[in-house]
C-alpha positions in Angstrom: -4.1 -24.4 30.4 -3.0 -21.5 32.7 0.1 -22.8 33.6 3.6 -21.5 33.3 6.4 -23.4 31.0 10.1 -22.8 31.1 12.8 -23.2 28.6 16.5 -22.5 29.2 19.5 -22.3 26.8 22.4 -20.6 25.6 20.7 -19.7 22.3 24.1 -19.0 20.9 22.6 -17.8 18.5 18.9 -18.4 18.4 17.9 -20.1 15.5 14.7 -21.4 13.6 14.9 -24.7 15.3 14.7 -22.7 18.8 11.8 -20.8 17.3 9.9 -24.0 16.4 10.3 -25.4 19.7 9.0 -21.9 21.6 5.9 -22.4 19.1 5.4 -26.0 20.3 5.7 -25.3 24.0 3.4 -22.5 23.9 0.6 -24.9 22.7 1.0 -26.5 25.8 1.2 -23.7 28.1 -0.3 -20.1 28.8 3.1 -18.4 29.4 6.7 -19.7 28.6 9.6 -18.2 30.1 12.6 -18.4 28.1 15.9 -18.3 30.1 19.1 -17.1 28.4 22.2 -18.6 30.1 25.6 -16.6 30.0 28.6 -18.0 30.9 31.8 -15.5 30.1 34.1 -18.7 30.4 32.5 -21.2 28.4 30.1 -19.6 25.7 31.1 -20.4 22.4 34.2 -18.6 21.2 33.1 -18.8 17.4 29.9 -16.9 17.7 30.0 -13.3 16.3 27.2 -12.4 18.9 28.3 -11.2 22.5 26.2 -11.7 25.4 24.0 -8.8 25.0 23.7 -9.3 21.5 22.4 -12.5 22.0 19.8 -11.9 24.4 18.6 -8.9 22.3 18.2 -11.6 19.3 16.4 -13.9 21.8 14.0 -11.2 22.8 13.3 -9.6 19.4 12.3 -13.3 18.1 10.2 -14.1 21.0 8.4 -10.9 20.6 7.5 -11.6 17.1 6.3 -15.1 18.0 3.7 -13.9 20.9 3.5 -11.5 23.9 3.1 -14.8 25.9 6.9 -15.3 25.9 8.7 -13.9 28.7 12.4 -13.6 28.3 15.2 -13.7 31.2 18.8 -14.0 31.6 21.1 -15.6 33.8 24.7 -15.2 34.5 26.1 -18.7 35.4 29.7 -17.8 34.9 30.5 -19.0 38.4 28.1 -22.1 38.3 29.5 -25.8 38.2 30.0 -26.7 34.5 30.4 -29.7 32.5 30.3 -30.1 28.7 27.7 -32.7 28.9 24.7 -32.6 31.1 24.8 -35.1 34.4 22.9 -35.7 37.4 25.1 -33.4 39.6 24.7 -30.4 37.5 21.1 -30.9 37.2 20.7 -31.0 40.6 22.4 -27.9 41.4 20.4 -26.1 38.9 16.9 -27.2 39.7 16.5 -25.2 43.1 17.8 -22.1 41.2 15.4 -22.2 38.5 12.7 -23.1 41.1 13.3 -20.0 43.0 13.3 -17.7 39.7 10.0 -19.4 38.4 8.0 -20.7 41.2 4.9 -21.0 39.0 6.3 -23.1 36.5 4.4 -26.5 35.9 6.4 -27.8 32.8 10.1 -27.6 31.7 10.6 -27.8 27.9 13.6 -28.5 26.0 15.2 -30.7 23.4 18.0 -32.3 25.5 18.0 -35.0 28.1 18.9 -32.4 31.0 15.4 -31.4 31.2 14.5 -34.7 32.7 17.3 -34.5 35.0 16.3 -31.1 36.3 12.7 -32.1 36.6 13.9 -35.0 38.8 15.5 -32.8 41.2 12.9 -30.0 41.6 12.7 -29.1 45.0 8.9 -28.4 45.0 7.3 -31.4 46.6 4.5 -31.2 43.9 7.4 -32.0 41.4 7.1 -30.3 37.9 6.3 -31.9 34.6 8.8 -32.2 31.8 8.7 -32.6 27.9 11.5 -33.1 25.4 10.6 -31.3 22.2 11.7 -32.4 18.7 14.4 -34.4 20.2 15.7 -36.0 17.1 15.2 -32.7 15.2 12.6 -34.1 12.5 10.8 -30.8 12.7 13.7 -28.5 12.1 17.1 -30.1 11.7 19.2 -27.5 12.8 21.5 -26.6 15.9 23.5 -23.5 16.9 26.6 -25.1 16.4 25.8 -26.0 12.7 24.8 -22.3 12.0 28.2 -21.0 13.9 30.5 -23.4 11.9 28.7 -22.8 8.6 26.3 -20.1 8.5 25.8 -19.7 4.7 25.0 -23.6 4.5 22.4 -23.2 7.0 21.3 -19.8 6.1 17.6 -20.5 5.9 17.7 -21.6 9.5 18.8 -18.2 10.6 16.3 -15.8 12.2 16.3 -11.9 10.8 17.7 -10.5 13.9 20.7 -12.9 13.8 21.5 -12.8 10.2 23.5 -9.1 10.3 26.0 -10.9 12.7 26.9 -13.6 9.8 26.5 -11.4 6.9 29.8 -10.7 4.9 29.8 -6.9 4.0 32.0 -6.0 1.2 32.9 -2.2 0.8 33.6 -0.5 -2.6 35.5 2.7 -2.3 37.2 5.5 -4.2 37.0 9.2 -5.3 34.5 10.5 -7.7 34.3 8.9 -11.2 36.2 5.7 -10.8 34.1 3.3 -11.7 32.8 2.1 -8.1 29.2 2.3 -8.6 29.4 0.6 -12.0 31.5 -2.1 -10.4 29.3 -2.5 -7.3 26.1 -3.0 -9.2 27.7 -5.6 -11.5 28.9 -7.7 -8.4 25.4 -7.2 -7.1 23.8 -8.5 -10.2 26.2 -11.5 -10.4 26.2 -12.6 -6.8 22.3 -11.8 -6.4 23.1 -9.8 -3.3 21.7 -6.6 -1.9 23.5 -3.4 -2.7 23.7 -0.2 -0.5 23.9 2.4 -3.2 25.8 5.8 -2.6 22.7 7.6 -0.9 23.7 11.3 -2.3 22.3 10.4 -5.5 19.1 8.7 -4.0 18.3 11.7 -1.9 19.2 14.7 -3.9 19.2 13.1 -7.6 18.3 16.8 -9.0 20.1 18.9 -6.6 23.6 18.7 -8.4 26.3 20.7 -6.5 23.8 23.3 -4.8 24.0 21.3 -1.4 24.8 22.4 2.3 26.5 20.8 5.4 23.0 19.7 6.8 22.3 17.7 3.5 25.3 15.7 4.1 23.7 15.2 7.5 20.8 13.4 5.5 23.0 11.6 3.2 25.1 10.1 6.0 22.1 9.2 8.3 20.5 7.5 5.0 23.7 5.7 4.2 24.1 4.3 7.9 20.5 3.1 8.0 20.6 1.4 4.5 23.9 -0.4 5.6 22.3 -2.0 8.7 18.9 -2.5 6.9 20.4 -4.5 4.0 21.6 -7.2 6.3 17.9 -8.0 7.2 16.7 -7.8 3.5 14.5 -10.8 2.3 17.3 -11.0 -0.4 20.2 -11.2 1.9 21.8 -14.6 1.6 24.9 -13.9 3.5 26.4 -11.2 1.5 25.8 -7.2 1.2 27.7 -5.0 -1.0 28.3 -1.2 -0.2 28.8 1.5 -2.6 30.8 4.1 -0.5 30.6 4.7 3.5 30.1 7.9 5.7 33.9 8.5 5.8 33.8 9.4 2.1 30.9 11.7 2.8 33.2 13.3 5.7 36.0 13.8 2.9 33.6 15.8 0.8 32.5 17.9 3.6 36.1 18.6 4.3 36.5 19.6 0.6 33.6 21.9 0.4 32.9 23.2 3.8 35.9 23.2 6.0 35.3 26.8 6.8 31.7 26.7 7.1 29.8 27.7 10.5 28.2 24.1 10.5 31.5 22.0 9.8 32.3 21.0 13.4 28.7 19.9 14.3 28.3 18.1 10.9 31.6 16.5 11.1 30.9 15.2 14.6 27.6 13.8 13.6 29.0 11.6 11.0 31.7 10.3 12.9 29.1 9.1 15.4 27.7 7.2 12.9 30.8 5.6 11.6 31.5 4.3 14.9 28.3 2.2 14.6 28.6 1.0 11.2 28.6 -2.7 10.2 31.8 -4.7 10.2 33.4 -4.8 6.8 35.1 -8.2 5.7 36.8 -7.0 2.7 37.5 -3.3 0.9 37.9 -3.1 -2.7 39.6 0.3 -3.7 38.7 1.6 -7.2 41.7 3.6 -8.7 41.1 6.6 -10.9 41.9 4.6 -14.2 38.8 5.6 -16.0 37.7 8.6 -17.5 36.4 11.4 -15.5 32.7 12.1 -16.4 30.6 15.1 -14.9 27.4 13.7 -14.0 26.1 17.0 -12.2 27.4 16.2 -9.0 31.0 16.3 -9.6 33.6 19.4 -9.9 36.9 17.7 -9.0 37.9 16.6 -12.7 41.3 18.1 -13.4 44.3 15.8 -12.9 45.5 17.4 -9.8 42.1 17.4 -8.0 41.6 13.6 -9.1 44.8 12.8 -7.7 44.6 14.6 -4.6 41.1 13.3 -3.8 42.2 9.8 -4.7 45.0 9.8 -2.2 42.4 10.9 0.4 40.1 8.3 -0.2 42.9 5.7 -0.4 44.0 7.0 3.0 40.6 6.4 4.4 40.4 3.0 2.9 43.8 2.2 4.5 42.5 3.2 7.9 39.2 1.5 7.5 40.8 -1.7 6.9 43.0 -1.5 9.7 40.2 -0.7 12.1 37.9 -3.5 10.7 40.8 -5.8 10.5 39.9 -6.7 6.9 42.0 -6.6 3.6 42.4 -3.6 1.4 42.5 -4.7 -2.3 43.3 -2.0 -5.2 41.3 -3.3 -8.3 43.1 -3.4 -11.6 41.9 -1.4 -14.4 39.6 -2.1 -17.4 38.4 -5.4 -18.4 40.2 -7.2 -15.6 38.5 -5.2 -12.9 35.2 -7.1 -12.3 36.9 -10.8 -12.5 39.5 -9.6 -9.6 36.4 -8.1 -7.8 34.5 -11.4 -7.9 37.6 -13.4 -6.8 38.1 -11.0 -3.6 34.1 -11.3 -2.8 34.2 -15.3 -3.2 37.2 -15.6 -0.8 35.1 -14.0 2.0 32.1 -16.1 1.8 
């Protein structure tokens, strides 16, 4: 039982089918080596994960399964390549794998190349091979299927991979524009997780009595909640976001432009913005609803509303350009929700 196994693949991305195979292999060896192959020329172009992210996902999922799985990486960009496995390619790979994993006794996989590589293993004692679930009866999924239609195969995508296939819809606007109400309605109809505007979640009773450092807490919570939502158990491929950290910066400038902590706070929030999720569409709620003072608002006169609306819209325009997504201004009144639903469904 105290032998080593080896499984190689692109894992682009790692799926629950791979995880099933890892578990099956672990029942037949003490240590399982999982080798992630990186080919910068021939790796699938339709994968939203880059090489680093792909390796990180494999490591995260293997760590959940067992500490008996060891993940390694090989850059095979310069290796000979054929789309289909063949004897010559297998003959090339065999000594490389033997050198990397001299104690391996069994090669595992779900493709015929496993048998070919085993046949050319340079060790005089040879190496065993086992093709696991070749007909995919236990977990009928492939990485290609996931890439081509992730929502149709959502239940086969592991938690660490789901954020890369999640569609993110951002709802923006200035204060008292109805964006929170609309975002909640969208979340309810679509049965999707919603990232709330975190100021109210943190400082529900603080009103307008806040300082720049409070906005650091708000932006940090907004950033964390945005990333955590994609890993939520109820995430089925869509997350709705009520505001973003740029809007927090907008109010920082409005209330604290001359404060001694302004530059430090602004720089911190901008650092979070650079690492936010990718948004697939931005819905902008205009100021065509009545302004209501909920205890956290002071900009209710017509001049202030227009000024803040224009600032928020400018943020939305720049953000849409940066994310390469569409910006849609929502109509007023009863037309708003149906229009928003139509835009959400376009990105799914």
